ROMI-8946 format. One record per residue (C-alpha): residue number from 1; residue in one letter; x, y, z. Coordinates in steps of 0.1 Angstrom, whole numbers, plus 2048, in hexadecimal, padded with zeros to 3 digits. Each point is the difference from the previous one (the first is absolute). Layout:
   num   residu    xx    yy    zz
   NUM        A     X     Y     Z
...
This chain:
   num   residu    xx    yy    zz
     1        X   BEF   7A1   22A
     2        X   7F9   823   7F2
     3        X   7DF   806   7EF
     4        X   7FF   803   7DA
     5        X   7EE   81D   7EF
     6        X   7F9   7FE   7DB
     7        X   7F8   820   7ED
     8        X   7EE   7FB   7DF
     9        X   7F9   81F   7EA
    10        X   803   804   7DA
    11        X   80B   825   805
    12        X   825   800   807
    13        X   7FF   822   811
    14        X   7E5   7F5   819
    15        X   811   7DF   806
    16        X   821   810   806
    17        X   7F1   81A   817
    18        X   7EE   7E6   816
    19        X   820   7EB   801
    20        X   815   81E   80B
    21        X   7E7   80B   81B
    22        X   800   7DD   80F
    23        X   826   7FC   7FD
    24        X   807   821   811
    25        X   7E8   7F8   81C
    26        X   817   7E4   80B
    27        X   7E3   7E8   804
    28        X   817   7E1   802
    29        X   7EC   7F0   7E5
    30        X   80D   7F1   7E0
    31        X   7F3   815   7E3
    32        X   7F9   7F1   7DE
    33        X   7F3   811   7E0
    34        X   7EC   7F4   7E1
    35        X   7F3   814   7E3
    36        X   7E4   7E8   7F6
    37        X   7ED   7E1   80B
    38        X   816   7E8   7EE
    39        X   820   80C   811
    40        X   7EF   802   821
    41        X   7F5   7DB   7FE
    42        X   823   7F6   7F6
    43        X   80D   810   820
    44        X   7E4   7F0   815
    45        X   808   7DE   7F2
    46        X   822   801   811
    47        X   7FA   817   81E
    48        X   7E6   801   81B
    49        X   7ED   821   7FF
    50        X   7F2   80F   820
    51        X   7F2   822   7F4
    52        X   7F9   80A   7DC
    53        X   7FB   824   7F5
    54        X   7ED   7FD   7E0
    55        X   7F5   819   7E6
    56        X   7DC   7FB   7F5
    57        X   806   806   7DB
    58        X   81D   7EA   7F5
    59        X   7F9   802   7DB
    60        X   7FA   7E4   7E8
    61        X   7DD   7FC   80E
    62        X   80D   7F6   822
    63        X   7F8   810   822
    64        X   80F   7FE   823
    65        X   7E4   7E9   80D
    66        X   806   7E6   7E4
    67        X   825   801   808
    68        X   7FA   7FC   825
    69        X   7EB   7E2   7FA
    70        X   81D   7F0   7ED
    71        X   819   80A   81A
    72        X   7EC   7ED   81A
    73        X   808   7E0   7EE
    74        X   825   805   80A
    75        X   7FB   813   820
    76        X   7DE   7F7   80F
    77        X   804   818   81E
    78        X   809   81E   7EB
    79        X   7ED   821   807
    80        X   7FF   81E   7E9
    81        X   7FE   825   7FE
    82        X   7EE   80C   7E0
    83        X   80E   81F   7F0
    84        X   7E5   80E   7E9
    85        X   7EC   81C   7F4
    86        X   7E4   7E8   7F9
    87        X   7F7   7F2   822
    88        X   7DB   801   7F7
    89        X   805   7E5   7E6
    90        X   80A   7E6   81B
    91        X   7E4   7F5   817
    92        X   80A   7FF   824
    93        X   7F6   7DB   803
    94        X   815   7F5   7E3
    95        X   81E   815   80C
    96        X   7FC   7F2   823
    97        X   7FC   7DD   7F4
    98        X   820   802   7EC
    99        X   815   810   81C
   100        X   7FF   825   7FA
   101        X   804   811   822
   102        X   803   824   7F6
   103        X   7FD   819   7E3
   104        X   817   81C   7F5
   105        X   7F0   819   7E8
   106        X   818   80D   7E6
   107        X   7ED   820   7FC
   108        X   7FF   809   825
   109        X   814   7EA   817
   110        X   820   7F9   7ED
   111        X   817   810   81A
   112        X   81D   7F2   813
   113        X   7F0   803   822
   114        X   7E0   7F0   7F5
   115        X   812   7E3   7F0
   116        X   816   7F9   81E
   117        X   7E3   802   818
   118        X   7ED   7E7   7EC
   119        X   81E   7E8   7FC
   120        X   808   802   826
   121        X   7DC   7F8   809
   122        X   800   7E2   7E9
   123        X   822   7F4   80C
   124        X   7F4   802   824
   125        X   7E6   7E6   7F8
   126        X   815   7EB   7E8
   127        X   81E   7FB   817
   128        X   7EF   7EF   81E
   129        X   7EB   7EA   7E9
   130        X   81F   7F7   7EC
   131        X   814   7F8   81F
   132        X   7E4   7EA   80D
   133        X   7FE   7ED   7DE
   134        X   825   7FB   7FF
   135        X   800   7F4   824
   136        X   7E3   7E8   7FA
   137        X   812   7F3   7E1
   138        X   820   7F9   814
   139        X   7EC   7F0   81B
   140        X   7EE   7EA   7E7
   141        X   821   7F6   7F0
   142        X   80E   7F8   822
   143        X   7E1   7EC   809
   144        X   802   7EC   7E0
   145        X   824   7F8   806
   146        X   7F9   7F6   824
   147        X   7E3   7EA   7F6
   148        X   817   7ED   7E8
   149        X   81A   7FB   81B
   150        X   7EA   7F9   81E
   151        X   7F1   7DE   7F5
   152        X   823   7F4   7F8
   153        X   80D   80B   822
   154        X   7E1   7F1   812
   155        X   803   7DF   7EF
   156        X   825   7FB   805
   157        X   806   7E3   817
   158        X   819   813   815
   159        X   7E5   818   80C
   160        X   7E2   7FE   817
   161        X   806   7E8   81C
   162        X   81C   7ED   7EF
   163        X   824   805   807
   164        X   818   808   7E3
   165        X   818   7E3   7FB
   166        X   81F   813   7F7
   167        X   821   7F0   7F5
   168        X   80E   808   823
   169        X   7E4   7EC   810
   170        X   805   7E3   7E8
   171        X   825   800   809
   172        X   7F7   7FF   825
   173        X   7EA   7E2   7F9
   174        X   81C   7EE   7ED
   175        X   817   807   81D
   176        X   7E7   7F1   819
   177        X   800   7E0   7EB
   178        X   826   7FE   800
   179        X   805   808   824
   180        X   7E5   7EA   80E
   181        X   805   7E4   7E7
   182        X   7DC   7FC   7F5
   183        X   7E9   80B   7E4
   184        X   7E2   7FA   816
   185        X   7F3   81F   811
   186        X   7ED   821   7FD
   187        X   804   825   807
   188        X   7E1   80E   812
   189        X   7FD   825   7FE
   190        X   7E9   812   817
   191        X   7F1   821   7F4
   192        X   7F8   81C   819
   193        X   7DE   7FE   810
   194        X   7E9   81F   7FF
   195        X   7F8   7FE   825
   196        X   811   7EE   81C
   197        X   7EF   7E4   812
   198        X   812   7F1   81E
   199        X   806   7DB   800
   200        X   81A   7EC   813
   201        X   811   7E0   7F8
   202        X   80E   7E6   818
   203        X   825   801   80A
   204        X   81B   7E9   7F7
   205        X   7FC   7DA   7FE
   206        X   819   7E4   7FC
   207        X   81B   808   7E7
   208        X   7F2   823   7F8
   209        X   815   81B   80E
   210        X   7EE   813   81B
   211        X   7F6   825   7FC
   212        X   7E8   81A   80D
   213        X   7DD   7FE   7F1
   214        X   7F6   81E   7EA
   215        X   7DF   80D   7F2
   216        X   7F6   7F0   7DF
   217        X   7EA   815   7E9
   218        X   7E7   7F0   7E8
   219        X   80E   809   7DE
   220        X   801   7F5   7DC
   221        X   81D   7EA   7F5
   222        X   80E   7F0   7E1
   223        X   814   7E0   7FD
   224        X   81C   7FA   7E7
   225        X   812   7DF   7FA
   226        X   826   800   7FF
   227        X   7FE   806   7DA
   228        X   7EE   821   806
   229        X   7DF   7F4   7F3
   230        X   7E0   809   814
   231        X   7ED   7E3   811
   232        X   7DB   806   7FF
   233        X   7F6   7E6   81B
   234        X   805   818   81D
   235        X   7DC   805   80C
   236        X   804   7FE   826
   237        X   800   820   815
   238        X   824   80A   805
   239        X   7FB   7FF   826
   240        X   7F9   7DB   7FE
   241        X   821   7F7   7EE
   242        X   821   7F4   80C
   243        X   810   81F   7F0
   244        X   7EB   816   817
   245        X   80D   7ED   81F
   246        X   823   804   7F4
   247        X   7FD   825   7FB
   248        X   7F0   803   823
   249        X   81E   7F0   810
   250        X   818   814   7E9
   251        X   819   7E3   802
   252        X   80A   7E4   7E8
   253        X   7EA   7E1   806
   254        X   80E   7DD   7FA
   255        X   7E8   7E2   7FF
   256        X   80E   7DE   7FA
   257        X   7DD   7F2   7FE
   258        X   7E9   817   7EE
   259        X   7E1   7ED   80B
   260        X   804   80D   823
   261        X   7FA   824   7F5
   262        X   7DA   7FD   800
   263        X   7FE   7F6   825
   264        X   81C   815   80D
   265        X   7F8   820   7EF
   266        X   7DB   7FD   7FA
   267        X   804   807   7DB
   268        X   7F5   7F0   7E0
   269        X   819   7F0   7E8
   270        X   7FD   80E   7DE
   271        X   7FF   7EB   7E0
   272        X   824   80A   7F9
   273        X   80B   7F4   822
   274        X   7ED   7DF   801
   275        X   813   7E0   7F8
   276        X   822   80D   80B
   277        X   816   7F4   81C
   278        X   813   81D   80F
   279        X   7FF   826   7FE
   280        X   816   81E   807
   281        X   7EC   820   802
   282        X   813   821   7FD
   283        X   7EE   820   809
   284        X   80B   820   7EF
   285        X   7F2   820   80E
   286        X   803   81E   7E9
   287        X   7EC   81F   80B
   288        X   7DD   80F   803
   289        X   7EF   7DE   805
   290        X   812   7F1   7E2
   291        X   810   7DE   807
   292        X   807   7DF   7F0
   293        X   808   7DC   80A
   294        X   816   7E7   7EE
   295        X   7F3   7DD   806
   296        X   81B   7E7   7F5
   297        X   7F2   7DD   7FE
   298        X   813   7DE   803
   299        X   821   812   805
   300        X   81D   7F0   813
   301        X   800   820   815
   302        X   7DF   7F3   810
   303        X   80C   7DE   808
   304        X   822   804   811
   305        X   80F   816   81B
   306        X   80E   822   7F7
   307        X   824   80B   804
   308        X   80E   823   804
   309        X   805   7FF   7DA
   310        X   7DB   7FA   7FA
   311        X   7F7   81D   817
   312        X   818   818   7EF
   313        X   7F3   7F6   7DD
   314        X   7DC   804   80C
   315        X   807   823   80E
   316        X   810   80A   7DF
   317        X   7E3   7F2   7EC
   318        X   7E6   813   815
   319        X   813   821   7FB
   320        X   801   7FB   7DB
   321        X   7DB   7F6   7FF
   322        X   7F7   81F   814
   323        X   811   819   7E7
   324        X   7F3   7ED   7E2
   325        X   7DC   800   80C
   326        X   801   824   80A
   327        X   809   808   7DC
   328        X   7E3   7EA   7F4
   329        X   7E7   811   817
   330        X   80C   822   7F5
   331        X   7FB   7F7   7DC
   332        X   7DD   7F3   807
   333        X   7F7   821   812
   334        X   80D   814   7E3
   335        X   7EA   7EC   7E8
   336        X   7E2   804   816
   337        X   806   825   803
   338        X   803   803   7DB
   339        X   7E0   7ED   7FA
   340        X   7ED   816   819
   341        X   80F   820   7F1
   342        X   7F3   7F5   7DE
   343        X   7DE   7F9   80D
   344        X   7FE   822   811
   345        X   80C   811   7E0
   346        X   7E4   7F0   7EC
   347        X   7E7   80A   81B
   348        X   80D   824   800
   349        X   7FC   802   7DA
   350        X   7DC   7F5   803
   351        X   7FA   81C   819
   352        X   811   81A   7EA
   353        X   7EF   7F6   7E0
   354        X   7DE   805   810
   355        X   803   824   7F4
   356        X   7FB   80E   7DD
   357        X   818   814   7EC
   358        X   7F6   820   812
   359        X   803   7F3   823
   360        X   7DA   7FC   804
   361        X   7F5   7E1   812
   362        X   7EA   7E9   7EB
   363        X   7DC   7F9   80A
   364        X   806   7E1   814
   365        X   7E8   7E4   808
   366        X   7FF   80C   824
   367        X   7F3   822   7F6
   368        X   7E7   7F0   7E8
   369        X   7F3   7EB   81C
   370        X   7FD   81F   816
   371        X   7EF   815   7E6
   372        X   7E7   7E5   7F8
   373        X   7F5   7F9   824
   374        X   7DA   800   803
   375        X   7F2   823   80A
   376        X   821   812   7FA
   377        X   7F8   80A   7DC
   378        X   7E0   7FD   7EA
   379        X   7F6   7E0   7F0
   380        X   816   808   7E2
   381        X   81F   7FF   815
   382        X   811   7E8   7E8
   383        X   7FB   818   7E4
   384        X   80E   81C   814
   385        X   81F   7EC   808
   386        X   804   7F8   7DB
   387        X   7FC   825   7F8
   388        X   81B   809   819
   389        X   817   7E6   7F1
   390        X   7FA   80D   7DD
   391        X   807   824   80C
   392        X   820   7F4   810
   393        X   80B   7EF   7E0
   394        X   7FA   821   7ED
   395        X   814   813   81A
   396        X   81D   7E7   7FD
   397        X   7FF   803   7DA
   398        X   7FB   825   7FA
   399        X   809   811   820
   400        X   7F0   81A   817
   401        X   7EE   814   7E4
   402        X   7E8   7E3   7FA
   403        X   7F2   805   823
   404        X   7F8   824   7FA
   405        X   7F1   7F7   7DE
   406        X   7EA   7E5   811
   407        X   7F5   819   81B
   408        X   7F5   818   7E5
   409        X   7ED   7E4   7EE
   410        X   7EE   7F7   820
   411        X   7F8   824   806
   412        X   7F1   804   7DE
   413        X   7ED   7DE   804
   414        X   7F2   80D   821
   415        X   7F3   820   7EF
   416        X   7F2   7EC   7E3
   417        X   7ED   7E8   816
   418        X   7F4   81C   816
   419        X   7F1   811   7E2
   420        X   7F1   7E1   7F1
   421        X   7F2   7ED   81E
   422        X   7F9   819   81B
   423        X   7DD   80F   7FF
   424        X   7FD   825   7F9
   425        X   7FD   817   81D
   426        X   7DC   80B   808
   427        X   7F8   824   7F6
């Protein structure tokens, strides 16, 4: 956004001259004019002003400093160039405090080259500070928006370690009930493990179809009933479950007597398995350590021999389950990535907003601790740190000239103390 320069002078000829000089210089700034304080304030009430070129004597008992003080109500960061033949009437401290950064003497310096040089010098300081403020404002707005959204995302039941129960997954659960003629059963979903730990399970036993043993990784898992509702009783390590043994064999497991599972597979029956007669466990391997097991309980499929029709239906069901669960896992990964991205965005805004409007790092607690270490500074180190913070605040508010002014004050104070406290030299 282009910088806005407001020219205020009660003399039309002077005001028009200043305007034409700046316009012809192609400064890429928006130029506004006002003939008195009232019209200037009306403009400032609707527009942000970056640089004000103010006449000292505005008539009606008003001067440029009084107007500048009122302009700061609407544009707190505004800086000013004072055009006057009465510079001696404004004390440097008052002018500096109110935002005057330069003077233009009507009687000597009212020339095109002088004006343009002063304006360019001020714009060179205004532009980076303005960009930084606008950037920090956008970051703050973004952070506020993220902080509103992030708790909602984090507390959604479909995030974290839970698996989103989509309509496609519910349809698959309903299909399992219809095909296997039972409403008793669970879907056990294993989530990827952070680090692989080899573990082997025994081979086939009795009616379980034989298959090659595979490595089972200790991982988190969630259990849904066939209505798609989470079951919160799964507290055993996944490696000690019948579902883990089924995944290790990578084959459908049929048990006509579920009580034999504990001794044959060295596993613990879970609460959702206890009290049932038979079981058909169907492993579904997806990808990247993601897998699931359907455990159908008290189904006729577990109590009678299979025909070719049973095997064909089972193959079709496993293929459908594979594609459905792959979609479910992809949705979960997307949610997790979104949550992580939001967290990183909030953290990055904290890092960026550690700078003030001029890009100067704040005096952080780490620096305070360093500066107040015993022996590093005199006993009044806390007071020195406070003095540095106050000087930094003045610099943020009034810009670089305040540093030169403070240096001059310190120089004068040093001379004064030298004259008052040091003993006179011996003749």
